[in-house]
Biotite code that builds the C-alpha atoms (Angstrom):
import biotite.structure as struc

atoms = struc.array([
    struc.Atom([128.191, 120.791, 249.548], chain_id="A", res_id=1, res_name="MET", atom_name="CA", element="C"),
    struc.Atom([131.496, 119.227, 248.655], chain_id="A", res_id=2, res_name="LYS", atom_name="CA", element="C"),
    struc.Atom([130.371, 118.885, 245.045], chain_id="A", res_id=3, res_name="LYS", atom_name="CA", element="C"),
    struc.Atom([129.475, 122.591, 244.887], chain_id="A", res_id=4, res_name="ILE", atom_name="CA", element="C"),
    struc.Atom([132.818, 123.516, 246.423], chain_id="A", res_id=5, res_name="PHE", atom_name="CA", element="C"),
    struc.Atom([134.745, 121.302, 243.988], chain_id="A", res_id=6, res_name="LEU", atom_name="CA", element="C"),
    struc.Atom([132.816, 122.659, 241.018], chain_id="A", res_id=7, res_name="LEU", atom_name="CA", element="C"),
    struc.Atom([133.575, 126.231, 242.078], chain_id="A", res_id=8, res_name="GLY", atom_name="CA", element="C"),
    struc.Atom([137.242, 125.399, 242.527], chain_id="A", res_id=9, res_name="LEU", atom_name="CA", element="C"),
    struc.Atom([137.421, 123.897, 239.025], chain_id="A", res_id=10, res_name="CYS", atom_name="CA", element="C"),
    struc.Atom([135.841, 126.995, 237.518], chain_id="A", res_id=11, res_name="LEU", atom_name="CA", element="C"),
    struc.Atom([138.367, 129.211, 239.307], chain_id="A", res_id=12, res_name="ILE", atom_name="CA", element="C"),
    struc.Atom([141.278, 127.074, 238.091], chain_id="A", res_id=13, res_name="LEU", atom_name="CA", element="C"),
    struc.Atom([139.990, 127.102, 234.506], chain_id="A", res_id=14, res_name="VAL", atom_name="CA", element="C"),
    struc.Atom([139.593, 130.887, 234.671], chain_id="A", res_id=15, res_name="GLY", atom_name="CA", element="C"),
    struc.Atom([143.130, 131.314, 235.983], chain_id="A", res_id=16, res_name="CYS", atom_name="CA", element="C"),
    struc.Atom([144.505, 129.059, 233.259], chain_id="A", res_id=17, res_name="ALA", atom_name="CA", element="C"),
    struc.Atom([142.710, 131.138, 230.630], chain_id="A", res_id=18, res_name="GLY", atom_name="CA", element="C"),
    struc.Atom([144.108, 134.351, 232.062], chain_id="A", res_id=19, res_name="GLN", atom_name="CA", element="C"),
    struc.Atom([147.578, 132.847, 232.044], chain_id="A", res_id=20, res_name="GLY", atom_name="CA", element="C"),
    struc.Atom([147.226, 131.950, 228.359], chain_id="A", res_id=21, res_name="TYR", atom_name="CA", element="C"),
    struc.Atom([146.041, 135.457, 227.514], chain_id="A", res_id=22, res_name="GLU", atom_name="CA", element="C"),
    struc.Atom([149.065, 136.916, 229.265], chain_id="A", res_id=23, res_name="LYS", atom_name="CA", element="C"),
    struc.Atom([151.482, 134.600, 227.488], chain_id="A", res_id=24, res_name="GLU", atom_name="CA", element="C"),
    struc.Atom([149.964, 135.081, 224.039], chain_id="A", res_id=25, res_name="ASN", atom_name="CA", element="C"),
    struc.Atom([151.107, 138.725, 223.553], chain_id="A", res_id=26, res_name="PRO", atom_name="CA", element="C"),
    struc.Atom([154.605, 137.656, 224.592], chain_id="A", res_id=27, res_name="LYS", atom_name="CA", element="C"),
    struc.Atom([154.579, 134.954, 221.939], chain_id="A", res_id=28, res_name="ASN", atom_name="CA", element="C"),
    struc.Atom([153.442, 137.494, 219.355], chain_id="A", res_id=29, res_name="GLN", atom_name="CA", element="C"),
    struc.Atom([156.248, 139.858, 220.356], chain_id="A", res_id=30, res_name="ILE", atom_name="CA", element="C"),
    struc.Atom([158.812, 137.047, 220.125], chain_id="A", res_id=31, res_name="ASN", atom_name="CA", element="C"),
    struc.Atom([157.494, 135.990, 216.714], chain_id="A", res_id=32, res_name="GLN", atom_name="CA", element="C"),
    struc.Atom([157.590, 139.580, 215.487], chain_id="A", res_id=33, res_name="SER", atom_name="CA", element="C"),
    struc.Atom([161.156, 139.982, 216.765], chain_id="A", res_id=34, res_name="LYS", atom_name="CA", element="C"),
    struc.Atom([162.228, 136.734, 215.082], chain_id="A", res_id=35, res_name="ALA", atom_name="CA", element="C"),
    struc.Atom([160.658, 137.842, 211.777], chain_id="A", res_id=36, res_name="LEU", atom_name="CA", element="C"),
    struc.Atom([162.428, 141.214, 211.939], chain_id="A", res_id=37, res_name="ASN", atom_name="CA", element="C"),
    struc.Atom([165.787, 139.562, 212.567], chain_id="A", res_id=38, res_name="GLU", atom_name="CA", element="C"),
    struc.Atom([165.271, 136.980, 209.819], chain_id="A", res_id=39, res_name="GLN", atom_name="CA", element="C"),
    struc.Atom([164.161, 139.478, 207.169], chain_id="A", res_id=40, res_name="VAL", atom_name="CA", element="C"),
    struc.Atom([166.701, 142.180, 207.989], chain_id="A", res_id=41, res_name="PHE", atom_name="CA", element="C"),
    struc.Atom([169.520, 139.630, 207.914], chain_id="A", res_id=42, res_name="SER", atom_name="CA", element="C"),
    struc.Atom([169.082, 139.797, 204.107], chain_id="A", res_id=43, res_name="PHE", atom_name="CA", element="C"),
    struc.Atom([169.664, 143.568, 204.255], chain_id="A", res_id=44, res_name="LEU", atom_name="CA", element="C"),
    struc.Atom([172.719, 143.413, 206.533], chain_id="A", res_id=45, res_name="ASP", atom_name="CA", element="C"),
    struc.Atom([175.731, 144.757, 204.626], chain_id="A", res_id=46, res_name="GLY", atom_name="CA", element="C"),
    struc.Atom([173.687, 145.968, 201.640], chain_id="A", res_id=47, res_name="LYS", atom_name="CA", element="C"),
    struc.Atom([173.899, 149.407, 200.060], chain_id="A", res_id=48, res_name="ASN", atom_name="CA", element="C"),
    struc.Atom([170.684, 150.698, 198.470], chain_id="A", res_id=49, res_name="LEU", atom_name="CA", element="C"),
    struc.Atom([170.408, 153.836, 196.339], chain_id="A", res_id=50, res_name="LYS", atom_name="CA", element="C"),
    struc.Atom([167.532, 155.695, 194.722], chain_id="A", res_id=51, res_name="ASP", atom_name="CA", element="C"),
    struc.Atom([169.577, 156.596, 191.639], chain_id="A", res_id=52, res_name="SER", atom_name="CA", element="C"),
    struc.Atom([172.410, 154.989, 189.707], chain_id="A", res_id=53, res_name="PHE", atom_name="CA", element="C"),
    struc.Atom([172.111, 157.096, 186.550], chain_id="A", res_id=54, res_name="SER", atom_name="CA", element="C"),
    struc.Atom([172.957, 160.473, 188.109], chain_id="A", res_id=55, res_name="ASN", atom_name="CA", element="C"),
    struc.Atom([176.151, 160.744, 190.229], chain_id="A", res_id=56, res_name="PRO", atom_name="CA", element="C"),
    struc.Atom([175.105, 164.237, 191.309], chain_id="A", res_id=57, res_name="HIS", atom_name="CA", element="C"),
    struc.Atom([171.819, 163.256, 192.976], chain_id="A", res_id=58, res_name="ALA", atom_name="CA", element="C"),
    struc.Atom([171.096, 160.271, 195.182], chain_id="A", res_id=59, res_name="TYR", atom_name="CA", element="C"),
    struc.Atom([170.193, 158.993, 198.633], chain_id="A", res_id=60, res_name="SER", atom_name="CA", element="C"),
    struc.Atom([172.478, 156.123, 199.648], chain_id="A", res_id=61, res_name="SER", atom_name="CA", element="C"),
    struc.Atom([171.590, 153.755, 202.524], chain_id="A", res_id=62, res_name="LEU", atom_name="CA", element="C"),
    struc.Atom([174.075, 151.405, 204.221], chain_id="A", res_id=63, res_name="ASN", atom_name="CA", element="C"),
    struc.Atom([172.269, 148.669, 206.153], chain_id="A", res_id=64, res_name="PHE", atom_name="CA", element="C"),
    struc.Atom([173.395, 146.835, 209.264], chain_id="A", res_id=65, res_name="TYR", atom_name="CA", element="C"),
    struc.Atom([171.656, 144.142, 211.319], chain_id="A", res_id=66, res_name="ASP", atom_name="CA", element="C"),
    struc.Atom([168.126, 144.528, 212.745], chain_id="A", res_id=67, res_name="LYS", atom_name="CA", element="C"),
    struc.Atom([167.087, 147.163, 210.197], chain_id="A", res_id=68, res_name="GLY", atom_name="CA", element="C"),
    struc.Atom([169.522, 149.878, 211.276], chain_id="A", res_id=69, res_name="ASP", atom_name="CA", element="C"),
    struc.Atom([171.097, 152.029, 208.585], chain_id="A", res_id=70, res_name="PHE", atom_name="CA", element="C"),
    struc.Atom([173.070, 155.177, 207.900], chain_id="A", res_id=71, res_name="ASP", atom_name="CA", element="C"),
    struc.Atom([173.863, 157.013, 204.709], chain_id="A", res_id=72, res_name="GLY", atom_name="CA", element="C"),
    struc.Atom([174.191, 160.248, 202.810], chain_id="A", res_id=73, res_name="ASP", atom_name="CA", element="C"),
    struc.Atom([172.169, 162.422, 200.441], chain_id="A", res_id=74, res_name="PHE", atom_name="CA", element="C"),
    struc.Atom([173.489, 164.518, 197.555], chain_id="A", res_id=75, res_name="LEU", atom_name="CA", element="C"),
    struc.Atom([171.704, 166.927, 195.237], chain_id="A", res_id=76, res_name="SER", atom_name="CA", element="C"),
    struc.Atom([171.967, 170.478, 193.914], chain_id="A", res_id=77, res_name="ASN", atom_name="CA", element="C"),
    struc.Atom([169.832, 173.568, 193.343], chain_id="A", res_id=78, res_name="SER", atom_name="CA", element="C"),
    struc.Atom([169.365, 172.878, 189.626], chain_id="A", res_id=79, res_name="ASP", atom_name="CA", element="C"),
    struc.Atom([167.958, 169.426, 190.316], chain_id="A", res_id=80, res_name="LEU", atom_name="CA", element="C"),
    struc.Atom([165.757, 170.013, 193.368], chain_id="A", res_id=81, res_name="ASP", atom_name="CA", element="C"),
    struc.Atom([164.980, 173.710, 192.793], chain_id="A", res_id=82, res_name="GLY", atom_name="CA", element="C"),
    struc.Atom([165.888, 174.677, 196.366], chain_id="A", res_id=83, res_name="LEU", atom_name="CA", element="C"),
    struc.Atom([168.078, 177.570, 197.491], chain_id="A", res_id=84, res_name="ASP", atom_name="CA", element="C"),
    struc.Atom([169.790, 177.536, 200.872], chain_id="A", res_id=85, res_name="PHE", atom_name="CA", element="C"),
    struc.Atom([171.518, 180.897, 200.444], chain_id="A", res_id=86, res_name="GLY", atom_name="CA", element="C"),
    struc.Atom([174.457, 179.992, 198.203], chain_id="A", res_id=87, res_name="LEU", atom_name="CA", element="C"),
    struc.Atom([172.784, 179.558, 194.823], chain_id="A", res_id=88, res_name="ARG", atom_name="CA", element="C"),
    struc.Atom([173.414, 183.049, 193.435], chain_id="A", res_id=89, res_name="GLU", atom_name="CA", element="C"),
    struc.Atom([176.988, 183.159, 194.776], chain_id="A", res_id=90, res_name="GLU", atom_name="CA", element="C"),
    struc.Atom([177.715, 179.678, 193.391], chain_id="A", res_id=91, res_name="SER", atom_name="CA", element="C"),
    struc.Atom([176.573, 180.680, 189.926], chain_id="A", res_id=92, res_name="GLN", atom_name="CA", element="C"),
    struc.Atom([178.377, 184.037, 189.863], chain_id="A", res_id=93, res_name="LYS", atom_name="CA", element="C"),
    struc.Atom([181.695, 183.025, 191.435], chain_id="A", res_id=94, res_name="ILE", atom_name="CA", element="C"),
    struc.Atom([182.035, 179.313, 190.728], chain_id="A", res_id=95, res_name="TYR", atom_name="CA", element="C"),
    struc.Atom([179.786, 178.992, 187.669], chain_id="A", res_id=96, res_name="ASN", atom_name="CA", element="C"),
    struc.Atom([177.963, 176.039, 189.148], chain_id="A", res_id=97, res_name="ARG", atom_name="CA", element="C"),
    struc.Atom([174.833, 175.132, 191.107], chain_id="A", res_id=98, res_name="SER", atom_name="CA", element="C"),
    struc.Atom([174.583, 175.109, 194.889], chain_id="A", res_id=99, res_name="GLU", atom_name="CA", element="C"),
    struc.Atom([175.419, 171.628, 196.249], chain_id="A", res_id=100, res_name="ILE", atom_name="CA", element="C"),
    struc.Atom([173.061, 170.109, 198.836], chain_id="A", res_id=101, res_name="HIS", atom_name="CA", element="C"),
    struc.Atom([174.296, 167.379, 201.153], chain_id="A", res_id=102, res_name="LYS", atom_name="CA", element="C"),
    struc.Atom([173.249, 165.564, 204.337], chain_id="A", res_id=103, res_name="SER", atom_name="CA", element="C"),
    struc.Atom([174.254, 162.523, 206.384], chain_id="A", res_id=104, res_name="ILE", atom_name="CA", element="C"),
    struc.Atom([171.670, 160.536, 208.307], chain_id="A", res_id=105, res_name="PHE", atom_name="CA", element="C"),
    struc.Atom([170.786, 157.396, 210.263], chain_id="A", res_id=106, res_name="SER", atom_name="CA", element="C"),
    struc.Atom([167.607, 155.520, 211.123], chain_id="A", res_id=107, res_name="GLY", atom_name="CA", element="C"),
    struc.Atom([165.878, 152.207, 211.556], chain_id="A", res_id=108, res_name="LYS", atom_name="CA", element="C"),
    struc.Atom([163.198, 150.226, 209.719], chain_id="A", res_id=109, res_name="PHE", atom_name="CA", element="C"),
    struc.Atom([160.763, 147.861, 211.427], chain_id="A", res_id=110, res_name="LYS", atom_name="CA", element="C"),
    struc.Atom([158.290, 145.378, 209.945], chain_id="A", res_id=111, res_name="ILE", atom_name="CA", element="C"),
    struc.Atom([154.683, 146.327, 210.682], chain_id="A", res_id=112, res_name="VAL", atom_name="CA", element="C"),
    struc.Atom([152.915, 143.828, 208.414], chain_id="A", res_id=113, res_name="ASP", atom_name="CA", element="C"),
    struc.Atom([153.562, 140.834, 206.159], chain_id="A", res_id=114, res_name="THR", atom_name="CA", element="C"),
    struc.Atom([151.901, 141.417, 202.780], chain_id="A", res_id=115, res_name="ILE", atom_name="CA", element="C"),
    struc.Atom([152.961, 137.978, 201.553], chain_id="A", res_id=116, res_name="GLU", atom_name="CA", element="C"),
    struc.Atom([156.084, 135.860, 201.804], chain_id="A", res_id=117, res_name="LYS", atom_name="CA", element="C"),
    struc.Atom([159.024, 137.993, 200.717], chain_id="A", res_id=118, res_name="GLY", atom_name="CA", element="C"),
    struc.Atom([157.037, 141.270, 200.772], chain_id="A", res_id=119, res_name="ILE", atom_name="CA", element="C"),
    struc.Atom([156.749, 143.342, 203.948], chain_id="A", res_id=120, res_name="TYR", atom_name="CA", element="C"),
    struc.Atom([155.320, 146.683, 204.960], chain_id="A", res_id=121, res_name="LYS", atom_name="CA", element="C"),
    struc.Atom([157.882, 148.744, 206.874], chain_id="A", res_id=122, res_name="LEU", atom_name="CA", element="C"),
    struc.Atom([157.902, 151.714, 209.207], chain_id="A", res_id=123, res_name="LYS", atom_name="CA", element="C"),
    struc.Atom([160.784, 154.191, 209.357], chain_id="A", res_id=124, res_name="LEU", atom_name="CA", element="C"),
    struc.Atom([161.690, 155.329, 212.874], chain_id="A", res_id=125, res_name="SER", atom_name="CA", element="C"),
    struc.Atom([164.508, 157.120, 214.686], chain_id="A", res_id=126, res_name="ASP", atom_name="CA", element="C"),
    struc.Atom([165.382, 158.959, 211.470], chain_id="A", res_id=127, res_name="PHE", atom_name="CA", element="C"),
    struc.Atom([167.988, 161.599, 212.282], chain_id="A", res_id=128, res_name="THR", atom_name="CA", element="C"),
    struc.Atom([169.930, 164.097, 210.176], chain_id="A", res_id=129, res_name="ILE", atom_name="CA", element="C"),
    struc.Atom([173.427, 163.984, 211.647], chain_id="A", res_id=130, res_name="ASN", atom_name="CA", element="C"),
    struc.Atom([174.756, 167.296, 210.404], chain_id="A", res_id=131, res_name="ASN", atom_name="CA", element="C"),
    struc.Atom([174.250, 170.930, 211.251], chain_id="A", res_id=132, res_name="GLN", atom_name="CA", element="C"),
    struc.Atom([172.188, 172.797, 208.670], chain_id="A", res_id=133, res_name="LYS", atom_name="CA", element="C"),
    struc.Atom([174.003, 175.620, 206.893], chain_id="A", res_id=134, res_name="GLY", atom_name="CA", element="C"),
    struc.Atom([176.908, 176.541, 204.566], chain_id="A", res_id=135, res_name="PRO", atom_name="CA", element="C"),
    struc.Atom([179.969, 174.298, 204.532], chain_id="A", res_id=136, res_name="ASP", atom_name="CA", element="C"),
    struc.Atom([182.997, 175.925, 206.171], chain_id="A", res_id=137, res_name="ALA", atom_name="CA", element="C"),
    struc.Atom([185.407, 174.916, 203.403], chain_id="A", res_id=138, res_name="GLU", atom_name="CA", element="C"),
    struc.Atom([183.381, 174.245, 200.247], chain_id="A", res_id=139, res_name="ILE", atom_name="CA", element="C"),
    struc.Atom([181.881, 177.659, 199.484], chain_id="A", res_id=140, res_name="LYS", atom_name="CA", element="C"),
    struc.Atom([179.191, 176.374, 197.105], chain_id="A", res_id=141, res_name="TYR", atom_name="CA", element="C"),
    struc.Atom([177.963, 173.556, 199.356], chain_id="A", res_id=142, res_name="GLN", atom_name="CA", element="C"),
    struc.Atom([175.151, 173.768, 201.887], chain_id="A", res_id=143, res_name="SER", atom_name="CA", element="C"),
    struc.Atom([174.347, 171.097, 204.483], chain_id="A", res_id=144, res_name="TRP", atom_name="CA", element="C"),
    struc.Atom([170.581, 170.437, 204.531], chain_id="A", res_id=145, res_name="VAL", atom_name="CA", element="C"),
    struc.Atom([168.087, 168.855, 206.935], chain_id="A", res_id=146, res_name="ASP", atom_name="CA", element="C"),
    struc.Atom([166.439, 166.263, 204.644], chain_id="A", res_id=147, res_name="PHE", atom_name="CA", element="C"),
    struc.Atom([167.172, 163.308, 202.369], chain_id="A", res_id=148, res_name="ALA", atom_name="CA", element="C"),
    struc.Atom([165.270, 162.338, 199.242], chain_id="A", res_id=149, res_name="ASN", atom_name="CA", element="C"),
    struc.Atom([162.786, 159.505, 199.756], chain_id="A", res_id=150, res_name="GLY", atom_name="CA", element="C"),
    struc.Atom([163.133, 159.305, 203.542], chain_id="A", res_id=151, res_name="LEU", atom_name="CA", element="C"),
    struc.Atom([160.336, 160.626, 205.757], chain_id="A", res_id=152, res_name="ARG", atom_name="CA", element="C"),
    struc.Atom([159.046, 158.913, 208.885], chain_id="A", res_id=153, res_name="GLU", atom_name="CA", element="C"),
    struc.Atom([155.356, 159.219, 207.969], chain_id="A", res_id=154, res_name="ASP", atom_name="CA", element="C"),
    struc.Atom([155.778, 157.635, 204.511], chain_id="A", res_id=155, res_name="ASP", atom_name="CA", element="C"),
    struc.Atom([154.701, 154.072, 203.697], chain_id="A", res_id=156, res_name="GLU", atom_name="CA", element="C"),
    struc.Atom([157.496, 151.659, 202.752], chain_id="A", res_id=157, res_name="TYR", atom_name="CA", element="C"),
    struc.Atom([157.426, 148.188, 201.204], chain_id="A", res_id=158, res_name="ILE", atom_name="CA", element="C"),
    struc.Atom([160.370, 145.785, 201.225], chain_id="A", res_id=159, res_name="LEU", atom_name="CA", element="C"),
    struc.Atom([160.710, 143.182, 198.459], chain_id="A", res_id=160, res_name="TYR", atom_name="CA", element="C"),
    struc.Atom([163.205, 140.364, 198.979], chain_id="A", res_id=161, res_name="LEU", atom_name="CA", element="C"),
    struc.Atom([164.990, 138.749, 196.049], chain_id="A", res_id=162, res_name="LYS", atom_name="CA", element="C"),
    struc.Atom([162.573, 136.785, 193.864], chain_id="A", res_id=163, res_name="GLY", atom_name="CA", element="C"),
    struc.Atom([159.428, 138.445, 195.237], chain_id="A", res_id=164, res_name="ALA", atom_name="CA", element="C"),
    struc.Atom([156.716, 139.280, 192.657], chain_id="A", res_id=165, res_name="PRO", atom_name="CA", element="C"),
    struc.Atom([156.511, 142.952, 191.695], chain_id="A", res_id=166, res_name="LEU", atom_name="CA", element="C"),
    struc.Atom([153.507, 145.095, 190.866], chain_id="A", res_id=167, res_name="ASP", atom_name="CA", element="C"),
    struc.Atom([153.663, 146.654, 187.400], chain_id="A", res_id=168, res_name="THR", atom_name="CA", element="C"),
    struc.Atom([153.437, 150.209, 188.759], chain_id="A", res_id=169, res_name="TYR", atom_name="CA", element="C"),
    struc.Atom([156.928, 149.766, 190.244], chain_id="A", res_id=170, res_name="LEU", atom_name="CA", element="C"),
    struc.Atom([158.377, 149.454, 186.758], chain_id="A", res_id=171, res_name="LEU", atom_name="CA", element="C"),
    struc.Atom([156.598, 152.277, 184.964], chain_id="A", res_id=172, res_name="GLU", atom_name="CA", element="C"),
    struc.Atom([158.560, 155.213, 183.517], chain_id="A", res_id=173, res_name="ASN", atom_name="CA", element="C"),
    struc.Atom([161.961, 153.573, 183.783], chain_id="A", res_id=174, res_name="ASN", atom_name="CA", element="C"),
    struc.Atom([164.279, 151.216, 181.893], chain_id="A", res_id=175, res_name="GLN", atom_name="CA", element="C"),
    struc.Atom([161.694, 148.409, 182.119], chain_id="A", res_id=176, res_name="TYR", atom_name="CA", element="C"),
    struc.Atom([158.970, 150.237, 180.208], chain_id="A", res_id=177, res_name="GLU", atom_name="CA", element="C"),
    struc.Atom([159.828, 148.636, 176.841], chain_id="A", res_id=178, res_name="GLU", atom_name="CA", element="C"),
    struc.Atom([159.995, 145.175, 178.417], chain_id="A", res_id=179, res_name="ILE", atom_name="CA", element="C"),
    struc.Atom([156.532, 145.672, 179.932], chain_id="A", res_id=180, res_name="ILE", atom_name="CA", element="C"),
    struc.Atom([155.120, 146.649, 176.523], chain_id="A", res_id=181, res_name="GLU", atom_name="CA", element="C"),
    struc.Atom([156.672, 143.543, 174.945], chain_id="A", res_id=182, res_name="GLU", atom_name="CA", element="C"),
    struc.Atom([155.254, 141.338, 177.686], chain_id="A", res_id=183, res_name="ASP", atom_name="CA", element="C"),
    struc.Atom([151.784, 142.824, 177.259], chain_id="A", res_id=184, res_name="HIS", atom_name="CA", element="C"),
    struc.Atom([151.899, 142.053, 173.535], chain_id="A", res_id=185, res_name="GLU", atom_name="CA", element="C"),
    struc.Atom([152.962, 138.468, 174.257], chain_id="A", res_id=186, res_name="GLU", atom_name="CA", element="C"),
    struc.Atom([150.282, 138.119, 176.952], chain_id="A", res_id=187, res_name="GLU", atom_name="CA", element="C"),
    struc.Atom([147.669, 139.222, 174.414], chain_id="A", res_id=188, res_name="GLY", atom_name="CA", element="C"),
    struc.Atom([148.881, 136.513, 172.058], chain_id="A", res_id=189, res_name="HIS", atom_name="CA", element="C"),
    struc.Atom([148.776, 133.909, 174.846], chain_id="A", res_id=190, res_name="HIS", atom_name="CA", element="C"),
    struc.Atom([145.253, 134.981, 175.859], chain_id="A", res_id=191, res_name="ASP", atom_name="CA", element="C"),
    struc.Atom([143.950, 134.041, 172.393], chain_id="A", res_id=192, res_name="HIS", atom_name="CA", element="C"),
    struc.Atom([145.716, 130.687, 172.378], chain_id="A", res_id=193, res_name="SER", atom_name="CA", element="C"),
    struc.Atom([144.751, 129.684, 175.944], chain_id="A", res_id=194, res_name="HIS", atom_name="CA", element="C"),
    struc.Atom([141.071, 130.602, 176.182], chain_id="A", res_id=195, res_name="GLU", atom_name="CA", element="C"),
    struc.Atom([140.177, 127.079, 177.382], chain_id="A", res_id=196, res_name="ASP", atom_name="CA", element="C"),
    struc.Atom([142.243, 127.386, 180.592], chain_id="A", res_id=197, res_name="HIS", atom_name="CA", element="C"),
    struc.Atom([140.386, 127.599, 183.895], chain_id="A", res_id=198, res_name="ASP", atom_name="CA", element="C"),
    struc.Atom([140.863, 130.462, 186.363], chain_id="A", res_id=199, res_name="GLU", atom_name="CA", element="C"),
    struc.Atom([143.473, 128.616, 188.402], chain_id="A", res_id=200, res_name="GLU", atom_name="CA", element="C"),
    struc.Atom([145.607, 127.940, 185.313], chain_id="A", res_id=201, res_name="ASP", atom_name="CA", element="C"),
    struc.Atom([145.287, 131.593, 184.266], chain_id="A", res_id=202, res_name="ASP", atom_name="CA", element="C"),
    struc.Atom([146.391, 132.721, 187.743], chain_id="A", res_id=203, res_name="HIS", atom_name="CA", element="C"),
    struc.Atom([149.445, 130.489, 187.671], chain_id="A", res_id=204, res_name="ASP", atom_name="CA", element="C"),
    struc.Atom([150.272, 131.642, 184.143], chain_id="A", res_id=205, res_name="HIS", atom_name="CA", element="C"),
    struc.Atom([150.017, 135.282, 185.232], chain_id="A", res_id=206, res_name="GLU", atom_name="CA", element="C"),
    struc.Atom([152.448, 134.714, 188.103], chain_id="A", res_id=207, res_name="ASN", atom_name="CA", element="C"),
    struc.Atom([154.871, 132.947, 185.783], chain_id="A", res_id=208, res_name="ASP", atom_name="CA", element="C"),
    struc.Atom([154.885, 135.880, 183.362], chain_id="A", res_id=209, res_name="GLU", atom_name="CA", element="C"),
    struc.Atom([155.110, 138.625, 185.986], chain_id="A", res_id=210, res_name="GLY", atom_name="CA", element="C"),
    struc.Atom([158.139, 140.616, 187.077], chain_id="A", res_id=211, res_name="PHE", atom_name="CA", element="C"),
    struc.Atom([160.190, 139.631, 190.113], chain_id="A", res_id=212, res_name="LYS", atom_name="CA", element="C"),
    struc.Atom([162.793, 141.350, 192.237], chain_id="A", res_id=213, res_name="ALA", atom_name="CA", element="C"),
    struc.Atom([166.315, 140.697, 190.974], chain_id="A", res_id=214, res_name="TYR", atom_name="CA", element="C"),
    struc.Atom([167.650, 141.836, 194.348], chain_id="A", res_id=215, res_name="GLY", atom_name="CA", element="C"),
    struc.Atom([166.527, 143.722, 197.441], chain_id="A", res_id=216, res_name="ILE", atom_name="CA", element="C"),
    struc.Atom([164.027, 146.524, 196.735], chain_id="A", res_id=217, res_name="ILE", atom_name="CA", element="C"),
    struc.Atom([162.926, 149.153, 199.254], chain_id="A", res_id=218, res_name="LEU", atom_name="CA", element="C"),
    struc.Atom([159.958, 151.069, 197.855], chain_id="A", res_id=219, res_name="TYR", atom_name="CA", element="C"),
    struc.Atom([158.704, 154.365, 199.263], chain_id="A", res_id=220, res_name="ASN", atom_name="CA", element="C"),
    struc.Atom([155.093, 153.957, 198.161], chain_id="A", res_id=221, res_name="LYS", atom_name="CA", element="C"),
    struc.Atom([154.111, 157.458, 199.307], chain_id="A", res_id=222, res_name="THR", atom_name="CA", element="C"),
    struc.Atom([156.650, 159.211, 197.090], chain_id="A", res_id=223, res_name="GLN", atom_name="CA", element="C"),
    struc.Atom([157.033, 156.508, 194.434], chain_id="A", res_id=224, res_name="GLY", atom_name="CA", element="C"),
    struc.Atom([160.784, 156.233, 195.045], chain_id="A", res_id=225, res_name="ILE", atom_name="CA", element="C"),
    struc.Atom([162.702, 152.961, 194.701], chain_id="A", res_id=226, res_name="ILE", atom_name="CA", element="C"),
    struc.Atom([165.917, 152.078, 196.567], chain_id="A", res_id=227, res_name="PHE", atom_name="CA", element="C"),
    struc.Atom([167.863, 149.160, 195.090], chain_id="A", res_id=228, res_name="THR", atom_name="CA", element="C"),
    struc.Atom([171.277, 147.480, 194.995], chain_id="A", res_id=229, res_name="GLU", atom_name="CA", element="C"),
    struc.Atom([171.693, 147.817, 191.215], chain_id="A", res_id=230, res_name="HIS", atom_name="CA", element="C"),
    struc.Atom([170.313, 149.852, 188.330], chain_id="A", res_id=231, res_name="ASP", atom_name="CA", element="C"),
    struc.Atom([168.807, 146.627, 186.944], chain_id="A", res_id=232, res_name="LYS", atom_name="CA", element="C"),
    struc.Atom([166.547, 145.363, 189.696], chain_id="A", res_id=233, res_name="TRP", atom_name="CA", element="C"),
    struc.Atom([163.730, 143.361, 188.081], chain_id="A", res_id=234, res_name="ALA", atom_name="CA", element="C"),
    struc.Atom([163.360, 140.431, 185.722], chain_id="A", res_id=235, res_name="PHE", atom_name="CA", element="C"),
    struc.Atom([160.651, 138.438, 184.006], chain_id="A", res_id=236, res_name="SER", atom_name="CA", element="C"),
    struc.Atom([160.665, 134.924, 182.587], chain_id="A", res_id=237, res_name="ASN", atom_name="CA", element="C"),
    struc.Atom([160.717, 136.491, 179.140], chain_id="A", res_id=238, res_name="HIS", atom_name="CA", element="C"),
    struc.Atom([163.981, 138.309, 179.832], chain_id="A", res_id=239, res_name="HIS", atom_name="CA", element="C"),
    struc.Atom([166.460, 136.315, 181.906], chain_id="A", res_id=240, res_name="HIS", atom_name="CA", element="C"),
    struc.Atom([169.561, 137.811, 183.476], chain_id="A", res_id=241, res_name="HIS", atom_name="CA", element="C"),
    struc.Atom([172.898, 136.185, 182.800], chain_id="A", res_id=242, res_name="ASP", atom_name="CA", element="C"),
])
């Protein structure tokens, strides 16, 4: 009888220990996720990312702080985005210029998945336009709007830290297009001269020849929009930066 009692007691204790572990495990996951967020976003703290450096009349500019928080401003005009908020005709007739569109905003990014080391899938939350929509009281050709280019909460975002490998589609139709073509030609030459390599060697060679992030890159995958620190934001081993 004692043996049965002791056996039952052991089973109860083992069950309780298992339940305790299950309760602690989600807490550990939360702590690990929090630590990862803080570590990754420490690289963004103090950075300014923009979606355009070539056009001073159209951009979204993001100023990052710790823990993924940011604020910023958006600038565009009716000729560029094709939108009219009621001042376009007046702006053209009286001021001989397009209607200016502007907004100021704030928000927060959180990591939802690790794609690989240095590359993370993000979620935009708490995105708020911090201005009243409508004509500016002083600048008669400027309208305050309720959006910012490249920033929507339902979009998918990917963060690349400095040195992270980049997919080729990130570099298409921009200043890196010629470099990509040159690299493809060189890769074709290498393919003929290295046919005896095994798959592992080919994989390593491919990584060596690929493009990497020169600095922080925030990529809106849904809209195909890239936010970076500089207009030159990628490099390959064929084309080194000074």
